[in-house]
C-alpha positions in Angstrom: 107.0 85.1 -5.8 107.5 86.5 -9.5 108.0 84.3 -12.4 109.9 84.8 -15.6 107.7 84.8 -18.7 108.6 84.3 -22.3 106.0 85.2 -24.9 105.1 84.9 -28.7 102.8 86.7 -30.7 101.8 85.8 -34.3 99.0 86.8 -36.7 97.9 85.8 -40.2 95.2 87.2 -42.5 94.3 83.6 -43.5 93.3 82.4 -46.9 89.9 84.2 -47.5 89.8 87.6 -45.9 91.6 90.6 -47.6 91.9 92.6 -44.4 93.3 91.4 -41.0 90.9 92.6 -38.3 92.7 90.8 -35.4 95.0 92.8 -33.1 97.2 91.6 -30.3 99.9 92.8 -28.0 102.7 91.1 -26.0 104.3 93.3 -23.5 108.1 93.0 -24.1 108.7 92.7 -20.4 106.2 89.8 -20.1 103.8 91.7 -17.8 100.6 91.5 -19.9 99.1 90.1 -23.1 96.1 91.2 -25.2 94.2 89.3 -28.1 91.4 91.0 -29.9 89.2 89.9 -32.9 87.3 92.5 -34.8 83.8 91.4 -35.6 83.9 90.1 -39.1 81.3 91.4 -41.5 80.8 94.4 -39.2 81.9 97.9 -39.8 85.5 98.8 -38.9 86.2 95.6 -37.0 89.9 96.3 -37.5 89.5 99.8 -35.9 87.6 98.3 -32.9 90.3 95.6 -32.2 93.1 98.2 -32.5 91.3 100.6 -30.1 90.7 97.6 -27.6 94.4 96.8 -27.6 95.3 100.5 -27.2 92.8 101.4 -24.6 93.3 98.4 -22.4 97.0 98.2 -22.9 97.6 101.8 -22.0 95.9 101.3 -18.7 97.9 98.1 -17.9 101.1 99.6 -19.0 101.2 102.1 -16.1 101.1 98.9 -14.0 98.4 99.8 -11.3 99.6 99.1 -7.7 96.7 96.6 -7.3 98.7 94.0 -9.2 101.8 94.2 -7.0 99.6 94.2 -3.9 98.1 90.9 -5.0 101.4 89.4 -5.9 102.6 90.2 -2.4 99.6 88.9 -0.4 97.6 86.5 -2.6 94.6 87.5 -0.5 91.1 87.2 -1.8 90.5 91.0 -1.3 93.6 92.0 -3.2 92.8 89.4 -6.0 89.3 91.0 -6.3 90.7 94.5 -6.5 93.4 93.4 -9.1 90.8 91.8 -11.3 88.6 94.8 -11.0 91.5 97.0 -12.7 91.3 94.7 -15.6 87.6 94.6 -15.7 87.4 98.5 -15.6 90.0 98.7 -18.3 87.9 96.5 -20.5 84.7 98.3 -19.7 86.3 101.8 -20.5 87.5 100.3 -23.8 83.9 99.2 -24.4 82.6 102.7 -23.6 85.2 104.5 -25.9 84.7 102.2 -28.8 80.9 102.4 -28.4 81.2 106.3 -28.3 83.2 106.4 -31.5 80.8 104.0 -33.3 77.9 106.2 -32.3 79.7 109.3 -33.4 80.8 108.0 -36.9 78.2 106.6 -39.1 80.3 104.4 -41.1 81.6 102.7 -37.9 78.3 102.3 -36.1 78.0 98.9 -34.6 81.7 98.1 -34.7 83.0 95.8 -32.1 85.6 93.2 -31.2 86.3 90.4 -28.7 89.1 90.9 -26.1 91.2 88.6 -23.9 93.7 89.9 -21.4 96.2 88.0 -19.3 98.2 90.0 -16.6 101.1 88.1 -14.8 101.0 89.3 -11.1 103.6 87.3 -9.1 103.0 83.6 -9.8 99.3 84.0 -10.9 97.8 84.9 -14.3 94.9 87.5 -13.9 92.6 87.1 -16.9 89.7 89.1 -18.4 87.5 87.8 -21.2 84.8 89.2 -23.5 83.5 87.4 -26.7 84.5 84.1 -28.2 88.2 84.3 -28.6 89.8 81.8 -26.1 92.5 81.3 -23.4 93.9 77.8 -22.8 96.1 76.5 -19.9 98.6 73.8 -21.0 100.2 72.0 -18.0 102.1 68.8 -18.7 100.2 66.9 -21.2 96.9 68.3 -20.4 95.1 71.4 -21.9 92.1 73.2 -20.3 89.9 76.0 -21.9 89.9 78.7 -19.2 87.3 80.9 -21.0 83.7 80.3 -21.8 82.5 81.7 -25.2 80.1 84.5 -25.1 78.1 83.2 -28.0 74.8 81.4 -28.7 74.6 78.8 -31.5 71.4 78.5 -33.6 69.5 75.3 -33.4 70.6 72.5 -36.0 68.9 69.5 -37.2 69.8 66.1 -35.7 73.0 64.8 -37.0 74.2 68.2 -38.4 77.4 69.7 -37.0 76.8 72.7 -34.6 76.5 76.1 -36.4 78.9 79.0 -35.6 77.3 80.9 -32.5 76.2 84.5 -32.5 78.2 86.7 -30.1 76.3 87.6 -27.0 79.0 90.0 -25.7 81.6 92.1 -27.3 83.3 95.4 -26.8 81.6 98.3 -28.6 78.4 97.4 -30.1 76.4 98.3 -26.8 77.0 100.6 -24.0 77.2 97.6 -21.6 79.0 94.3 -22.0 79.7 91.2 -20.0 83.2 90.8 -18.7 84.5 87.6 -17.1 87.5 87.9 -14.8 89.4 85.0 -13.0 92.9 84.1 -11.5 95.0 81.1 -12.4 98.0 80.0 -10.2 101.0 79.3 -12.4 103.6 76.4 -12.3 107.0 76.1 -13.9 106.7 75.2 -17.5 103.0 76.1 -17.8 101.9 77.5 -21.1 98.9 79.8 -21.7 97.6 79.9 -25.2 95.5 82.8 -26.4 93.8 82.8 -29.8 91.1 84.2 -31.9 88.3 81.9 -33.3 90.2 81.8 -36.7 92.4 79.2 -35.0 90.1 77.7 -32.4 87.4 76.8 -35.0 89.8 74.4 -36.7 90.7 72.6 -33.5 87.4 71.4 -32.1 89.5 68.9 -29.9 91.7 71.2 -27.9 94.0 68.3 -27.1 95.4 68.6 -30.7 96.6 72.1 -29.8 98.7 70.8 -26.9 100.1 67.8 -29.0 101.1 70.1 -31.9 102.9 72.5 -29.5 104.6 69.5 -27.8 105.7 67.9 -31.1 106.9 71.1 -32.8 108.3 73.0 -29.8 107.6 76.5 -28.5 109.7 78.3 -31.1 107.9 76.7 -34.0 104.6 75.4 -32.5 102.5 78.7 -32.7 103.4 79.1 -36.3 102.7 75.4 -37.0 99.2 75.9 -35.5 98.4 78.9 -37.9 99.6 76.9 -41.0 97.4 73.9 -40.0 94.4 76.4 -39.6 95.2 77.7 -43.0 95.5 74.2 -44.5 92.0 73.4 -43.1 90.4 76.4 -44.8 91.8 79.6 -43.2 88.4 81.3 -43.6 89.1 83.9 -40.8 92.1 86.0 -39.5 94.3 83.9 -37.2 96.1 85.4 -34.2 98.0 83.4 -31.5 99.8 84.5 -28.3 101.6 82.1 -26.1 103.1 82.5 -22.7 105.6 80.2 -21.2 106.5 80.2 -17.5 110.2 79.8 -17.5 111.7 77.4 -14.8 112.8 77.9 -12.3 110.6 80.3 -10.3 112.7 83.2 -9.3 112.3 86.6 -7.7 112.4 89.6 -10.1 112.5 93.3 -9.3 109.1 95.1 -9.6 108.4 96.6 -13.0 110.2 100.1 -13.5 108.6 103.0 -15.5 109.5 102.8 -19.1 110.4 106.3 -20.6 109.0 105.4 -24.1 105.7 103.7 -24.3 105.9 100.3 -25.9 102.4 100.4 -27.5 103.0 103.2 -30.0 104.3 101.0 -32.8 101.1 98.8 -32.5 98.8 101.7 -33.3 97.5 103.6 -36.2 99.8 106.0 -38.3 98.3 109.0 -36.6 97.7 107.9 -32.9 97.1 111.4 -31.5 94.4 112.1 -34.1 92.9 108.7 -33.6 92.8 109.1 -29.8 91.0 112.5 -30.0 88.5 110.9 -32.5 88.1 107.9 -30.2 87.6 110.0 -27.0 87.1 113.8 -27.3 87.9 114.0 -23.6 91.5 113.6 -24.5 91.8 116.8 -26.5 92.6 119.1 -23.6 95.0 116.7 -22.1 97.0 116.4 -25.5 97.0 120.3 -25.8 98.2 120.7 -22.2 100.8 117.9 -22.3 102.1 117.7 -25.9 105.2 115.6 -24.9 102.9 112.7 -23.7 103.0 110.0 -26.2 99.7 108.8 -27.6 99.6 105.6 -25.7 100.2 107.3 -22.4 97.6 110.0 -23.3 94.9 107.4 -23.6 95.7 106.3 -20.1 95.1 109.8 -19.0 91.4 109.2 -19.2 91.7 107.2 -15.9 95.3 108.4 -14.6 95.9 111.9 -13.4 98.5 113.7 -15.6 100.9 116.3 -14.0 101.3 119.3 -16.3 104.1 121.9 -16.7 103.9 124.7 -14.1 103.5 127.1 -17.0 100.4 125.4 -18.2 97.2 127.0 -17.0 95.4 124.8 -14.5 91.6 124.5 -15.5 89.1 125.4 -12.8 88.2 122.3 -10.8 84.9 120.9 -11.1 83.3 120.4 -7.7 80.6 117.8 -7.2 77.8 119.0 -5.0 78.0 117.7 -1.4 75.5 114.9 -0.7 72.3 116.6 0.3 70.0 115.2 2.9 67.1 115.2 0.3 66.7 114.9 -3.4 63.5 115.7 -5.4 61.6 113.1 -7.4 58.1 112.9 -8.9 56.7 111.1 -5.8 53.6 111.2 -3.6 55.5 113.2 -0.8 57.7 115.2 -3.2 61.1 114.3 -1.6 63.2 111.2 -0.8 66.2 111.0 1.3 69.5 110.9 -0.6 71.0 108.5 2.0 68.8 105.6 0.5 70.3 106.3 -3.0 73.9 106.9 -2.1 73.9 103.8 0.1 72.4 101.5 -2.6 74.9 99.0 -4.1 73.8 100.1 -7.5 75.5 103.6 -6.9 78.7 102.6 -5.1 81.4 105.0 -6.4 78.9 107.2 -8.3 78.7 110.9 -7.2 75.5 112.2 -5.9 75.1 114.5 -8.8 75.3 111.7 -11.3 72.7 109.7 -9.3 70.4 112.6 -9.4 70.8 113.0 -13.2 70.2 109.4 -13.9 67.0 109.3 -11.9 65.7 112.9 -12.5 62.0 112.8 -13.3 61.3 109.2 -12.5 57.8 108.6 -11.0 57.8 106.8 -7.7 55.4 103.8 -7.7 53.8 102.3 -4.6 52.9 98.7 -4.9 51.0 96.5 -2.5 52.8 93.8 -0.6 53.4 90.4 -2.1 52.9 91.9 -5.6 55.4 90.5 -8.1 57.8 93.1 -9.5 56.8 93.8 -13.1 59.5 92.7 -15.7 58.5 95.4 -18.1 57.1 98.9 -18.0 55.4 100.4 -21.0 57.0 97.7 -23.1 60.5 98.2 -21.8 62.6 96.0 -19.6 62.7 97.5 -16.0 64.7 97.2 -12.8 63.2 98.5 -9.5 65.1 100.6 -6.9 63.4 100.1 -3.5 63.0 103.4 -1.6 61.7 102.2 1.7 61.2 99.4 4.1 63.9 96.7 5.2 65.2 96.4 1.7 65.7 100.2 0.9 68.3 100.7 -1.7 68.0 97.1 -3.0 67.5 96.6 -6.7 64.9 94.1 -7.9 65.5 92.4 -11.3 68.9 94.0 -11.9 69.3 91.7 -14.8 67.1 94.0 -16.9 69.6 96.8 -16.9 72.0 94.6 -19.0 69.1 93.2 -21.2 69.1 89.8 -19.4 66.0 87.9 -18.1 65.8 87.4 -14.4 66.3 84.0 -12.9 63.1 84.3 -11.0 60.3 86.8 -10.7 60.4 88.4 -7.3 57.9 90.2 -5.0 58.7 93.6 -3.8 58.0 92.7 -0.2 56.0 90.0 1.5 55.2 92.2 4.5 54.2 95.7 3.5 53.5 98.0 0.7 56.8 99.3 -1.1 57.8 102.4 -2.8 60.2 102.0 -5.7 61.6 103.9 -8.7 61.5 102.1 -12.1 64.8 102.3 -14.0 64.4 101.0 -17.6 67.2 99.5 -19.6 66.7 102.2 -22.2 67.3 105.0 -19.7 70.2 103.1 -18.2 71.9 102.6 -21.7 71.2 106.2 -22.6 73.0 107.4 -19.4 75.9 105.2 -19.9 76.2 106.4 -23.5 76.2 109.9 -22.5 78.5 109.5 -19.4 81.3 107.0 -20.2 83.1 108.3 -17.1 80.5 106.6 -14.9 79.4 103.8 -17.3 82.2 101.2 -16.2 81.5 101.5 -12.6 77.6 101.4 -13.0 77.9 98.2 -15.2 80.3 96.6 -12.6 77.9 97.4 -9.8 75.0 95.9 -11.7 77.2 92.7 -12.5 77.8 92.4 -8.8 74.1 92.8 -8.0 73.3 90.1 -10.5 75.8 87.8 -9.1 74.6 88.3 -5.6 70.9 87.9 -6.6 71.6 84.6 -8.5 73.5 83.3 -5.6 70.7 84.1 -3.2 68.1 82.5 -5.5 70.1 79.4 -6.3 68.6 76.3 -4.7 70.6 74.9 -1.9 72.5 71.7 -2.8 70.9 68.5 -1.7 72.5 66.7 1.2 
């Protein structure tokens, strides 16, 4: 069952900063909401947050069918697929922001946080990167739904905790951590999204709820911003609030909007900015000049139908999966079936797999030997090529720069052949091939989650 949503979006530069590096977007039809905070003190944080809103919003604005499928069924499978749409949109934004940061020296290292809320039926589907926050207010209670991606430095006893350093953000690196989750909605629920310019001044979240309750929805968000400014206003402040309008009623499915609603939110020259952010857009904009910039960005992941008179570029054919693929290995060749069947490479074309692994030297290690955590000083994951666990990845955490939960042996029973894949090689490939980066990182995240679940001790009875 669909719900009616009313939304508010306010932003303020604060009392200290000269530039507002925050960006936000509230879909006029109440379908999705985005909050982003440019990384203060970093190059072009405002550009990064604008790009995040643009890139993510453009992909959500086309309203992928997965959202309606989940709204209709509420099944776990459809929920996973719908959340995957949000995750891929955020990872694609990360790849494009990172690409531009690498291409333009003055923007190198730029990044931002991002929170996304999509309303699918009577659920909120959420995506989170960084330390901006999403709260659920229900009745008189408030609950923080997101976990800050930050690590606070140690402080002396009795001192207040220091501001944490971001451990994940869109843009600074080729890969980032993305949290996704779904929240069932009830009549009169409120979802509050905000940057740390607000949250830092409300260490007790219950005060947020009490201010909104006392001042009302029309005035409450602005009152929160004014309180944050009175308490220092050291950072930019952005607030988005959604209210579930009672009663729950059925609404027609979203219809296509002829004029994109994102264009006003963007830079003065959106087409030029789009091409600078993602050179892959240039041929799309040349072939389809009538496509507005916000829709053009979505063309990175959504096919665009061109006019009949427009010459159709020659299709690029991926090679068919071969039975064998060459590596530097004792026997010279290894079967491609092992690689294409690996969970690390789900959704990745064989040619891309070959390019990522080209030239790697196969290593044969004795049974029960612990998988090394580093190789020549670099963090390394191991792709098993034979035995009962062929295609399995040992220490996938290394590919995203994390430490494994537990050092694992290759095999307790027999010698094992494996390919070492370092974080540096993985990052370099993702930087060079953003079209595959999002899917590869998602696959790694799933591998890590599966590995941690397998190694987690069973609860005591």
